[in-house]
C-alpha positions as CSV (number, residue, x, y, z in Angstrom):
1,M,25.0,116.7,67.9
2,R,27.2,117.6,70.9
3,P,29.9,115.0,70.3
4,I,30.3,116.2,66.6
5,Y,30.4,119.8,67.9
6,L,33.1,119.0,70.3
7,I,35.2,117.0,67.7
8,V,34.9,119.7,65.1
9,N,35.8,122.5,67.5
10,G,38.7,120.5,69.0
11,L,40.1,119.8,65.5
12,L,39.8,123.5,64.6
13,I,41.4,124.6,67.8
14,F,44.3,122.1,67.2
15,L,44.8,123.3,63.6
16,G,44.8,127.0,64.8
17,Y,47.4,126.1,67.4
18,L,49.6,124.6,64.7
19,A,49.2,127.7,62.6
20,F,50.4,129.8,65.6
21,I,53.4,127.5,66.1
22,F,54.6,127.6,62.5
23,T,54.0,131.3,61.8
24,D,57.4,132.9,60.9
25,F,57.4,136.5,59.8
26,D,61.1,136.4,58.7
27,S,60.6,133.4,56.4
28,P,61.2,133.9,52.7
29,D,58.3,131.5,52.0
30,P,55.1,133.4,51.5
31,F,53.0,130.7,53.2
32,Y,54.8,131.0,56.5
33,S,55.1,134.8,56.4
34,A,51.8,135.9,54.8
35,V,49.2,133.2,54.8
36,L,49.7,131.8,58.3
37,P,49.4,135.3,60.0
38,L,46.0,135.7,58.2
39,V,45.0,132.2,59.4
40,D,46.0,133.3,62.9
41,M,43.8,136.3,62.8
42,V,40.8,134.2,61.6
43,Y,41.6,131.7,64.4
44,C,41.5,134.5,67.0
45,I,38.1,135.7,65.7
46,Y,36.9,132.1,65.7
47,L,37.9,131.6,69.4
48,L,36.2,134.9,70.4
49,L,33.0,133.9,68.6
50,L,33.1,130.4,70.2
51,M,33.6,131.9,73.6
52,F,30.6,134.3,73.1
53,V,28.4,131.4,71.8
54,E,29.3,129.3,74.8
55,I,28.6,132.2,77.3
56,Y,25.3,132.8,75.6
57,N,24.3,129.1,75.7
58,R,25.1,128.9,79.4
59,T,23.5,132.1,80.4
60,W,20.2,132.2,78.4
61,R,19.3,128.5,78.2
């Protein structure tokens, strides 16, 4: 279970990083100026939840 957990989280972190890199608010393309900022917000929430889950697992187990 742990290797799959690490692979999935690593892949999600990498894809979120790419979304941050390619976000462009001045682009006329709606994908780069509207969709990717929404993906960035979801990515930040995901990172916070992942951090809290890891803190909980290390503290209470």
